C-alpha positions, -999 to 999 in steps of 0.1 A, spaced: -446 281 373 -475 264 389 -477 275 427 -491 262 455 -510 284 484 -524 268 509 -541 289 542 -543 268 573 -563 280 597 -565 271 637 -595 251 630 -583 230 600 -547 223 616 -557 207 650 -557 176 635 -524 178 618 -510 197 653 -525 163 668 -504 140 643 -471 157 644 -467 152 680 -472 112 681 -444 91 683 -420 120 687 -412 118 723 -377 103 714 -367 138 703 -388 156 731 -416 169 711 -443 180 733 -473 199 725 -467 237 733 -489 251 760 -517 265 748 -514 296 771 -486 316 754 -465 348 769 -486 374 772 -463 398 753 -468 377 721 -491 388 696 -526 367 685 -543 360 653 -511 370 628 -505 358 596 -475 346 589 -464 333 551 -442 298 547 -419 297 518 -404 261 514 -379 249 487 -408 231 473 -441 218 477 -437 181 472 -407 174 493 -417 152 524 -391 168 543 -406 201 535 -440 192 543 -430 184 579 -411 213 586 -438 238 575 -464 213 595 -441 222 626 -443 256 620 -480 257 619 -484 237 650 -463 262 667 -482 294 653 -515 276 661 -507 278 699 -509 315 695 -542 316 671 -518 326 645 -527 318 607 -499 301 583 -502 301 541 -477 276 525 -464 295 490 -437 280 471 -433 262 438 -428 223 428 -390 228 419 -359 241 436 -354 276 424 -354 313 438 -380 322 409 -406 297 425 -398 315 460 -400 353 448 -440 351 441 -447 338 477 -427 368 489 -446 393 469 -480 373 481 -466 382 515 -460 419 512 -492 421 495 -514 403 519 -496 426 550 -483 392 567 -465 395 599 -435 372 586 -419 353 564 -400 317 573 -381 307 540 -361 276 535 -339 294 508 -330 281 473 -304 305 466 -282 324 492 -285 358 476 -309 360 444 -339 361 470 -321 392 490 -339 417 466 -375 405 472 -365 399 510 -350 433 515 -388 444 502 -404 426 525 -384 441 554 -388 474 545 -427 467 544 -422 454 580 -422 419 580 -405 396 604 -380 373 586 -368 339 595 -348 315 571 -348 278 583 -333 249 573 -314 263 543 -302 298 549 -299 330 530 -271 356 529 -294 388 534 -294 410 559 -321 417 586 -330 380 592 -327 353 618 -318 317 611 -331 289 623 -300 262 620 -309 221 622 -276 220 640 -243 235 639 -235 234 600 -196 222 604 -211 190 626 -234 179 603 -209 176 576 -181 164 594 -202 137 610 -217 126 575 -177 118 568 -171 101 597 -202 78 595 -190 70 562 -155 65 567 -160 43 600 -184 20 575 -158 18 549 -123 14 566 -113 48 558 -103 40 525 -117 40 487 -134 65 463 -167 85 470 -191 106 457 -216 132 472 -253 128 457 -268 165 467 -301 184 459 -296 220 442 -263 232 435 -270 265 449 -287 250 478 -271 274 509 -276 244 533 -259 216 508 -229 239 499 -222 246 535 -224 208 544 -200 201 518 -175 225 525 -171 212 557 -175 174 543 -141 184 523 -126 199 557 -131 166 574 -121 145 546 -87 154 555 -86 132 579 -87 106 560 -61 105 533 -70 74 520 -106 83 512 -109 106 479 -140 125 469 -145 118 429 -171 134 420 -204 159 433 -233 156 416 -269 171 419 -303 158 417 -324 190 426 -345 171 451 -362 154 427 -361 115 427 -363 111 388 -331 134 386 -316 117 414 -313 86 400 -303 98 368 -271 109 385 -269 83 407 -268 60 378 -243 82 359 -219 81 389 -221 41 394 -212 38 358 -182 64 358 -168 50 390 -172 12 390 -149 10 422 -168 36 442 -170 23 479 -192 57 492 -218 77 486 -229 103 510 -262 120 501 -272 152 523 -308 151 512 -337 133 522 -345 128 485 -314 115 474 -305 92 498 -341 76 495 -338 76 461 -303 57 461 -314 35 488 -343 24 464 -322 17 438 -295 -2 458 -321 -20 472 -330 -37 443 -292 -40 429 -281 -59 461 -247 -67 442 -234 -34 446 -236 -36 484 -203 -59 481 -183 -26 479 -205 1 480 -218 22 511 -244 46 512 -250 71 538 -263 109 543 -293 127 559 -327 108 555 -363 106 575 -371 76 593 -400 71 576 -385 66 544 -353 50 552 -368 24 580 -373 -3 551 -338 1 536 -322 4 574 -340 -29 587 -331 -52 555 -292 -40 557 -291 -17 527 -284 9 547 -263 9 580 -266 41 589 -281 77 585 -287 112 602 -311 136 605 -328 157 631 -364 163 634 -377 185 608 -410 190 632 -390 204 659 -372 227 635 -402 240 621 -416 246 658 -387 266 666 -388 286 635 -425 290 642 -419 307 677 -390 326 664 -410 345 637 -437 349 663 -415 365 687 -397 388 662 -429 400 649 -443 406 683 -412 429 692 -406 405 720 -371 400 709 -343 413 681 -323 401 659 -293 404 680 -269 378 697 -278 371 733 -317 378 725 -333 349 744 -368 333 739 -389 305 750 -402 276 722 -427 257 745 -421 218 741 -383 227 731 -368 250 759 -352 284 755 -330 295 729 -304 321 725 -297 338 694 -258 334 686 -236 358 672 -229 360 634 -200 337 623 -182 322 597 -203 332 569 -235 329 591 -254 358 602 -274 356 640 -288 323 643 -306 297 666 -291 261 666 -320 234 671 -295 208 682 -268 180 671 -278 155 644 -290 120 654 -279 89 638 -304 61 627 -295 25 630 -313 -7 630 -313 -4 665 -334 24 668 -349 34 633 -382 16 642 -389 37 671 -395 69 650 -425 79 626 -418 109 609 
């Protein structure tokens, strides 16, 4: 398995951190104060283990983590594979243990397969935070981009509004084992009960790879020529589908696409009418929140317990929520944001 292992020091990441805060005022992102709480330790090393190292969304999130930890004088190492599998992430966990890192921030590719390795990391004293895609292991804090049920239900509501609440729809997801995708899809199905004339006919998986996403998309369109809508809750899937529809405009007479996307990738397709609306949160802010959370855990200023509070400079104060509905202790960044032709040009991430 080809691995990517990048060390980002405070000096080397200064330009990145500056870039990340430009043009994101719409989400309240400002540079963190250089004078962090005296209770926090400085100069620690943290390992970032994204789903993969080639997804632009993951790069933005890791950049946010690095930008936050940079304010504390900490160092980050990005270590993961190029495919969305648990097997590609386990070497990064082992590397963090061997390096005696202070903590790990991971976006889980599988809810349970990573738990034995993460248990070893916890036993070795590493703080563990999952961000974006949760894991089912104990002894970790989940940084949730938005309330899970809201993400799933709001995507169905967006599509229902655009297609009049009627017709065949499908879901173009990422990996079949991805915790976040499966949780959102669960709530999509529950929300669909509000729309009895909308029928979910298929859920397909592109594994967050453009070529695979295109293949399953073409299969959907062939199998269901009367398809009215597609929800793709993955930035790779929705951008791939939008690119295809942009070159096959006749499909737009009966087909609507929505889901979760990056404004930088989707702006063209919204402005030319291929996509009417889509959702997301700020992945840089999500990363910053995860960075400050893992720093506090590793410093011992907070514990993984409901009611514990910590400050994320530039974002605000956050409170750890109790375990609920299959999710362990967590912190929620905020509600998803809807991008349309009226606002998408304002955002550059």
